[in-house]
N, C-alpha and C positions, 0 to 999 in steps of 0.2 A: 347437472348444471348447468346452470347461465350467465355465461360470462358479459356483465352492463358495460358499459363502457359508459363512468364520469366525467360530466365536462369541468374540467376547470381555468376554465377563458377568465373567466369574475378575475383570477389573480391577474394583474395589471405592472401594481407596483410591490416596492420592497413592503410597505405596509398592507397589503394588499397580504401577503406574505404572512408576515409578522403576522395577521389578522387569523389565519386560515393555520394555521400550527398554535399560537395559545387557544383559538376554537373546535381546535382535535384533542386536545391535549399534548401532542409529538414537542420533540427538540428541534431544535436550531442547527444539528452538529460540527455546521462550519463553525460555531461561535462557543465548543467546547475546547478548553485546551489535551490533548491527549498527549497519559503522560510513555515515554518510552519504558519497556522491559528488564528487566535488569537478565541477566546471563549469563547462567553458573555453569557449571559441573561437567559433564558428556559435554555440554552441548558448546561452553564453551571452545571444550580440546576438541572439537571437531570443525568447528566454525575456524584455526587455529590451522590445523591442520590440513582443512580445503584448499586456506591462502596457500598452504610451503606446497600440492600439489601444482596451484593452479600455476604459482610462479617457475615451480621443476620444467610445469610442462611446455610454456611459453620457455626457456631456456630450451628444453632443446630442439621443438620450436624452428625457433629462431639461427640455434649452431647446423639443423636440415640444412635450414634455407643457403648458409654459406659457405655450406657442405666443410664442416671443420671436423664430425664426425664424422 
């Protein structure tokens, strides 16, 4: 299978880009708002556990640098 190079040098302005998207039947994903997913169940628990773990590790490292432990 040979890869052929396609020349897109005709796209010089925003209007050229909009025409290209329309002619190809593509969507301009920069203009579509993305909804944030709701985190539920065990994933929510796992993220809270990870936050607590990181916090505890940072405190232990800070105490280690201060030679308290």
